[in-house]
N, C-alpha and C positions, 0 to 999 in steps of 0.2 A: 776350271769353275768350282768344282768342290772343295778345292783347296782354299780358294777366294775367299766360299763362304766361312771357314773354320777361322782364317785369317781374322773376317771381320766380328764372326763370335767373339774370338780371343780378345780382342781389343775392348770389345763394350764389358766383357765382366773385369778386366784391370780396371777401367775404367769406373765400372761402378764401386768394384774394392776401394779405390784411391777415393772415392766419394764419401765413400763408410769412415774408410780412418780417418779422414781430414773432420768429419762431422764428429767422431769420439774425442777427436783432441782441441775441438772447440765445442765447449759449450754454451757459448753467447752465441754461436751461430745454430746451435741447436733449439735454443731456448726460442731465437726469433724466426727460427721455421713451425717451431709448436704454436705460437702466438700466431704466426700466419693463417696457421690450419684452423686456430680458432674463428679467426676473422674472416674464414670463408668456408664456414657451414654454411650448405645450400639452405636457402633461405625455407624451401617447402619444407623442412624438418618440422618447421616452428607448428606445424598442425595437428602433430603428435597431441600437444601439451592439453590443446582444450577436448581435443576427442577425448583423452584419458580423465580429464576432468568431467566432460557430461557424463560419462559411462561409471564413474565413480557417486555422482550427483545421481545419477537415475538407480544405483544402487542404495541408498541410504534414502530414496521418495521411497521406494518399493518398501525397505525392510521399515521404513516407519509407519508405513499405512498398515503394516500386518502388525507391528510388537508395539503395544500402546505403553510401554514403559519408557522404551524410546520417543515416541512422537513427543516428548513433553520439550526437548531438546530443541532449540530454533534451527531450522536447515542454514543459515549462515553459520552460525557456532560451530555445526558439523563440519561445513566447509573450510572454515580457517581451522579445523584440527587436523584435515586432509590435508590443507596447504603447507600446516607447520610440517606434516610426517613427510610429505616430500622433499619439503627444502632438508629436512634431518638426511633423509638419503643421499641426497643429493652432495649436502656439505659435506657429510661425514665419511662418503666413497670418495671425494676427491673427483667428482665428475666421471666416476667410472661406471655409469648407466647406461653408455654406451647413446643411442641414438635419442633417450628420453633424456639423460645430460644435455646435450645439444639443443633441442628442442628448450627446454628449461632454462637454460642462459639464452636465447633468442629474446625469451619473453621478460626475462629479468633484466634484458639491455634494451628494452622500449622504450619509446619516447613518451615522455609523461603527457604531451600534447595531444599525441597519435590514441594513446591512451581513453582521454579526456573524448575525446572526439568518436573514437570507436563506439564506446559502452554510453558514454553518459547521456546521449541526446534518445535513445531507446529505453533508457529506464527511468528517467525521468517523465517522459513524455505518456508511457504506460501509466505510471503511478498517477501521474496527473489529470490524463482523461478519463480515469475510473472516480474522480472526485464528484462528489455532486455537487452543483452550482450553488443552489442554494444552503448546504453547509459551510464552503468556503465562503460565500459571501456575508453569511451573519459572524463569522470567526473573524473575515476578514483582518478589523480593525486590531483585533490582539495579536492576529500573527503578524501584521507589520510592525507592532511594536516590538515584539519579541525579536523579529527578524532585521529591525532597523536599531534603536537605540540599545536593543538586548546584544547584538554583537558588538558594539562599541563598549560596551560597559565589561563583556567577556574578553574582547581583545584587551583592553587596559589592566584587567584583572590579571591574566596570564602575563604581559606584559612585563606586571611588578615581578610574576612569579620568576620568568626567564630573568631578567636583570639584576634583580636583588636576593633572589632565593638562591637561583643555580651558583656555582663556583665556577662557571668556566669564561667567565669574560664577554659574552657575546656584544655585539654591537647596538646602538638603539633601532638601527633599521629591522635586525635581523630578530631581535626580541617581539618585535611590533609584528612582522610578518608571521613566527612561530605563534604569537598569540592570537591572529587572525585564523590560523589553521584550525588549532584546537576551541576556537569560541564557537565554529557553528559545527551542527551537528549534520550527520550526513543521511541525505534522503532516503538513499540505496535502503540503507540497513533500517534505519525506524522505520518506512512501510512495513518491510517485510517484519517486522517483529510486530506492529501492529495489528497486521491481519492476521496473527495470529492467536494475539492477546483477548479477543472477544471484550477491549475497554468501548465506551459508549462513543456514540458519533460526533457529539459535541467535542469530547476528551482527543479521542482519534485525530480530527479534523485542526485542533488547537496544537497536538504535537506536528503532526503530518505538515501542517501547513507552513508552522515556522519552520521542520526543516528543508523544506523544499524553498521555501526563501529567503532563511537566513542562507542558506548553501551560495547563492546568486550575490548576495548581500558582501555576503564573507569574502568569497572571489574577487568584488571590485575591492576591497579593502587590500587586500594580498596582493592586487597588481600594483597598488600603489605603493605600497611598501616595496614591493619587489623593482619595481624601476629604480625606486632610490637607494636599493642595495648595487644596482647598476652602476652607480655613480651618476644620474640622472637630478637635477638639480629644483630643491623643493621652491615650488611658485603657488601661487592663487589658482592657477590654473588646475590643481590637484582635484581643488572642490568640485571646478565644473567639469572635470571628468569623470570622478565621482556620480556626480549627477546624470550624464551624459551616458555612463552603463548603465545605471539602475534605471532611469525612464525611459530613455532610449530602447534599450532591451525591451523594456515590458510593452512599450507600443507598440514596437516592430513585431513581436512573438502573437500581439493582440489582433493586428491586422492579417499576419499570416493564417491565423485560427479563422477569422470572419471568412478573409477567400476561400479555405478549404472547405469551410463548412455550406459556401454558397454553392462550390462544386460539386461537392456531394448531393447537394437536393438537386442537381439536375441531372445526375446518375442515381437516383434513389427510386427508379423501374424494378419490381421485383421480377418482373416477365423478363426481363433482358437480362441473362446470365454473365456479360460483362461487367454490369455495373455494382454487383459485390465488389470485382477484382477489382474497380479503381477504388472504390472504397476504402478497402483495405491499402492498397498501394498508394493512396494520398496521405493515406495515416502514416504510416512509415516515412515517407518521402519527406512532409512537413517536419518531420523530428526532426531529420539530418538536415534538412536544408536551414530551418529555422537556428539552427545551432549553428551550422558552419557559416553562412552569411553574417548574422549577425557579430557572432564571435571574431571570424577571420576576415571579412569583408571591411564589416561598416566599423568595426571595432566597438563593439555594445557587450553586453550580457548576453551571450549565447545561452547561459542555465535561465535567466527571467525569461529570453525570449521562448524557449522551447516550453517551460512550465506554460506559460499565459498563453501560446498558440494551442496548447492542451487543453486548457482552460475553455477555450473558448469552443473548440472542438466537441467539448463533452457538453456543453450548455447549450449550442444551438443545431450540432448534428445528432444528438440523441433520436428523436422522432424518425428521423431520415436514413438510417442505416439497415439497408435490406437483410442481413443478416446477422443480428447482433450475437448468436452463438460463435460464429464463424470467426467476426471479429475480435471478441471476445479470447477466444482461442487462440489465436495468432499471435496478441499480447502476450498471452499468457505462457505462451511457448519462448518468445523472444526475450521476456523478462526472465522467465527461467535458467536459457540461456546464457542471457548478462551476469544474474546475480550468481551460476555455478561458476564461470569461469574468471570472473572479478573478484570475488572470494578465496576463490582457491589458489589466486595468483597472490594475494592479501596476503593470504597464509606464509609462502613461498618468501615474497619481500622480509615478513616479519621476522622469521627464522634465520635470514641471511645477513641479516641485519645484526643480528646479535656479535656475530664472529669479528665485529669490528671496531666491538668497545669494552671497555675494563668493566671487573665488577664490581666496581666503587656506582657505578652508572645504572644498575639495576636496582641499588636503594634509594637513587635519585628519580627512577621511573617509578618506583610506586609511591613516594611522595608526591609526585607531579600527580599521581589517578586520584590521592585523595585531594590536594589542594583544586583541581581541575573541578572535582566533582562539586567541593564546596564553593567556589567560584560561582558555577551554575547556579546552585540553590540560592547564594545572594543575589544573584542578579535577575532569577525569576522573582526572589521575596520582595527584592527592589521595587519591578515593575508590576508586583500584582496588583496594589490600589488601581495603576494605573489600565490595567487588564480589566478590571472588575467599573471601569467607570465608562472603558469604552464597549464593553460586551452588550449594553444596549436591552440585556432583559436577565431574569433570571435562568433563561436556558443555559446562556453563554456565563453564567458566575463560576470564579474560580476558587474555589474553598482549599482549605489547607492539604486535603488528599490529592486533591488533582496539582497544586504544585509539586508535592512530594512524588508524584508519579512523572511529572515533567521535568521535575530534578534527574531522577533516575534512569529516566526513558531519554535521555540526550547521547546518542549512539555515536560512534564517528566510524568509518569507516574507508571506502578506496579515495573518496573524492579530497579527502585530507590526506592520503598517501600521496596520492599523483600531483598535489601540490607540492609535497616534501622531495619527491624526487626531482622537481623541477628548481627547487632551492638547492639541492645537495648538487646539480650540475652546475648551477654557476657557482656556487665555494668552492666546487674542486677547479674551474677555470681561476679562479684567485687564488690556488695554492693554501688553501683551508680545507685539507681533505677530513682530519677530525671531529672539524665543525660539520661538517654536512654528512658523517655517517653518523651524528649524534642528532642531525634534526630527522632524519629516517629513522633511525633507534628508536626517540621519542613518541615519534609521530606514531608507528607501527605498533611500539609497545603499546601505547594508549587507547589505540582503537582496540588492537585485540582483549585490551583489560574490559573495556565495556562491551565488549560483543559474551567476552567468557563470562565477566560474573552479571553484570548489570542484565544483558540481554535474557539471558538463564534464571533470573529472578525477581523479574520486573511483573511476571505472569502472578507467582507467589505474592507479590506485594499487592496486586489490584483484589487478588480476592483476601486477604488479610484486610486490608480495608473496606473491602465489601463493595467495590464498584463493578464488580460482573455478576453481581448476584440479581438472581429472575426474580419479579417479582411474585409472591404466590397467588397471585390472582393469576396470572399467565399459566401457572405452574397446574392451575387447578383449569383454566381452559386448556392445555393439552395434554391433561390427562382425560378429560372428559371425549376429547376428538380423539384419543388413540382407543378408548373404551368402546367407540361408536364403530370408527373403522375396524376395530378387532369383531365386534359383534354381526358387521356386513359382511367379514369378510367369513365368519364361519355361514353364515346364512347364503353366500354363494355358495359354497362348497356344498352344503344338504340340498341345496337346490339344483345343481349340477348333477349330482348322484340322483334324485329322483326324477329327471326330465330327460337328459342327455344321456345318449344311447351308447356312446362312445366311454361314460364311468360305470357301466352295468359290472365289468370285469374289476371293478375297486373291490377290495377284503373290506369291509366297513370298520372290523375292530384294529387293523393294522393304522387306517387313516386316523381314529378315533386316537391311539397313542402315538401319532405324527402331532396332532393337533391338542395333544393334551395341555400343552403351554397356555393357549389360548383362554382354556375355562380358570385354569389359575388366574391369568391378566384379568377378564371379565368381575370376576369374583361371584358374586353370588348372582343366580338368575333372575331377572327382572322380567317384568309382564312383556311377552313378546307384542302383545297387539299397540300397546305405550310404542313399543319402538318400531313397529310399521306404521303409523300413523305419522306424520310431518317429519318422522324421527327425533323425538323429544326423549329428554331425558327427564322420568318422573320423580320427583320428590318425595319422602317419606311422607307418609298418610299422619299428619299430626292433629287434632280433634284442638282447635280453639277455645278456651275456654273463656278470654279476657272479652267483658261484655263492649271495653271501649275498642277492642280490636276488630270484633264484630260489626260493630258500628261503623266503624268507617269502613271494613269492607263492602256493608251496605253501599253506603254512599259511592264508593269507587264501581257499584255494578257487578262486585262480586260475590257468589251466594256462599253462605257461611258451609262449611265442612268442604268444599270445594278445594282441592290443590290447584296453588299456580305453577304454572311451568316456564320454560321460554323456548321456543322454537330455533333450530339452527340459523347459521347466517343466510342461508340462502330463502329464509320467510324474509328477512328482513329485522329479523328481532322483534316479531310481533310475541305482544302476550299473549296467553291461551288458557284457555279454563279444561282444566281434563276434569270430567264427569264420568264413574262408571270404567275406566279405565281407556277411557278416547278423547283424543287431542281434538280440541274443537276451537278455531280462532274466535277471539270475541269480537264480540259487534260491537261496532264505533260508530260515533260520525265520520264523515267524509275527510275533515279538517283534521280531526286529533287523529285517527287512522293513518293520516299521512304523517301526521308529525310522529307517531309511535314506531310507521317503519323506516324514519329517520335518524331518531335517537334511539328508540326503546331500551335497552341494557344499559346503553350507554349514558341513560337518567337516572338509572337505579343504582342499588348496591353502596357498598364504600366509595372511597374516592379512589383508591388503587385500582379496584374492578372497573371505574367508569372510564380509567384511563386507557385499563389496558382493553377494553371492549373498544375506543373510540380508535387506540392506533389501528385493531386489527380489523375495526371498519374503512379504515384510511388506507389499509395496506392490499385490502381485494379491491376498494374501491382503483387505486392505481392499477391493481391488474386487470382492472376491467378496462379502465380507458385504454392501456396496453394493447387488449385486445379487438378492441375496435379497430384502434388505428392500424392493425394487421389484418385484419378483414377488410381493412378499406371504408368504414362507415367512419371512421373520423380522419379528415384530411393531415395526413403526416407534414406536407410541407407549409403549411401552414401555420403562420404563428400563434396558434389558440392551442396546437397540439403542445408547444410548449410551455405554454402558461398554465393547463389545466394539470399536467405534471409537477408545474411548481407550482401550484396552490396546495397538493396533496403533499407539498416536503415543508413550504409554511404553517399548514394546519397541523401537522406532527408535532412542532413547537409549542403548540398552546392545545394541546390535545388534555390538560388539566383542565380549562376552562371552557370547553365545549367544542364541537363540531364545527368550525369556523372557515372550511375550506371556501364554502360559496362566497363568503362576505369578503375572504381574501381574493377572490379570482375577478368577485365583483369591484371590489378597489383597483384592481390591477387594470382591469377593461377600463374604467374611468379616468382612471391616470394616461393610458394609452391612447384615448379618444380624445383628451385634449393635449397631446404631444403634438410638440411643432413639426415633426415628422408625418404624422398623421393628416393634420391641417394642408402641409402641403402637397401630398399626394393627393387629396380631395380636388383643391385647386389643380392640380394637373390633367385627373380624370376626365375624361371626355365626355361620363356616364353622370 
C-alpha cells in the first residue's frame, strides 16, 4: 500500500512538471490563462474600492475641518485628485497592487447603466428634496428656458466644434451625441459646489435648478442620437419620443411624490416609534422606484421622474416629518457615500483614459475646454433677455454678474462620464476603439478641468463680484447680538460664583484670566442697569440742539434730552424711552402699539436696515411656526401648515417693500377658497 501511494505521488509530480513545461513553451496558452484569471476575479473583492474611498473621504473631511487653508478646496475636487492618484498607482504598477488592483478593475469594467441606476437616484433625490418649493417655483420658468432651449443651443454649438474643429472626422450622430453630453451641467457636481460657495438663494436656485432639469433633457437628447448611432432610422417619432420622455417623466415623478407625501401623512405620529422609520424608508424607496420604473419599465426619463418626486415630497411632506434632524442626517450620509465613491471613480476613469490617446489629443482637450466654456457663455448670453422676461420680478433678474457666475459655474461630472462610457461600449462593438477612447478621454478630461479650475475659483469670482458680501446692517446687528451674548455669559459666570456653592472653590484670578477675551470683545463697560432692563443697548447720550428736531420730537411724544433705543426682538421691536438709565416702554394707543409691534424698526432706518430687520423678523416667524407645529398647537397634517411656511418664503422676496406675509397668506387662502377642489369637497361634505 505504501509503494502504491509513492507511485501515485510520483505520477502527480510528473504530470505537474509536464503541464508547467508545456505552459512555458506556449505563451498564447499562458496569456489565455491570465485573461481567464482576470475574468474570474471574485466579485466580493469589489467592496475594497468603495471602502478605501470612504476612508480617504473621511480623512479629507476631518483634515479640512481642522485646517482652514485646505478648507477652501472643494470636497469633490479633493476626491478627483485622490482618484487620479489611485489610477496612477494602478496603471503605472501594471496592476501589481494585489487585491486593490483587482477591485479597481472590477469598478472600471462596471456597466454604465448600473452606475447610473445605483448612484444617480439617491444623489438627485437628496439634492432636489432639500430645495425650497417657493425658490424653485419663482425660478422654474428660467430653469426650463436654460434646460430646454439652452441644452439644444449648447448641443448645436458643441456639434460644430466636434464636426468642424476636431480633426477626427466623426459622423454626424457621434458629434451630436458628444455635444449633448457636454452641453448639460452635472447636478451632483454643481449642487455640491453651490453648498460651499454661499451664493444667494436666487442664483443658487437658478444654477442648481438648471443642472437638475437640463441633465434630464440632455439624457433625452442623447438617447435620440445614441439610438441613431445604433442604426435606427430617423422619423417623426423622435419628436414624440422626446415629448414622452420629458413630459411623461415629469408627470410620473410628480405622481410618485404626491403618493409618498400622502403616505407620510398617514405615518406622522411622533408618539409611534416606527413612523419615523417608515418616513425615512419611504423617501429612499421612492428615489429608486421612480427612477427604475420610469427609466426601465415605462421608458420615460428616470432623471426627471426622480427630481419631481423629490420636489413634491419636499413641498408637501416638510411639515409632516416626525424627525427632521434624523431624516436630514440619513440623506446627508447617503449623499456623502455617493459623492465620495462616484468622484473617486471619476478620477480613476480620467487617468486610465489618458493611456489610450496620443499627445496631440491633450492640445485638443485644452481647446475643447476653452470653446466649451465660451459656448456656455454664448448660450446663457443669448437667453439672458428671455430669462429676465420670464423671471417675473426684480428678485429673479439676471445681471451680467450672475451671467458670468452661471457661465463659470457650469461643471461637468459623473453623469456625462456614464453616458460617454455607454457610447464607448457601442463604438467598440462597431470596431472603432480609438474613437471610443477619445470620447471617454474628452468627456472625463473636460469634467476634470471644470472641477479643478472652475470649481476652485468660483468662490473667488463670487467674492470679486460682490455677490457674497454681507450687508453692513446685518453685520451691525450680528455684532450687537454677539456683544449681548458676551455680556450675558459673563454675568452668568458672576452670578454662579456668588450664589452656587459648587463654585466656591473657583480661583477668581484664574477665572478672570480665562475670561479676559470677553472684556476685549465687550469693549468699554456700559451702564449695567440699562443692560438688565429689557436687554437694551443704549446709544450715546447726545444733546440735540436743533430746534426743528426738538419740535418733531415733541410732536412724536419724545421728551427732549432723552435717548431713544430699541428693544430686542423678543419685545417685538417696541420703541423704548430711556430716562435716567432705566428703559421704559413708550405708551401708545392700542392701534399704533399693535402696528409698532409688527413693524417697529422695520419701518425706520435706512433701506438696507429695514430689509435686514424684516428678513430677521420673517426668519424668527418661521421658527415660531415650526415650533408651534412641533408642539402640536398648529396641525401639521392640515394644508394651513404648508401655506404658513410658503407665505414666509414669498414675503422674504419682497422684504424691500414691507412685511407682506399676511397679505400673501390672505391671497392664497382666498384663491384656495374659490378653487374647484374646495367647492367639490364642500358639496360632498355631509356637514
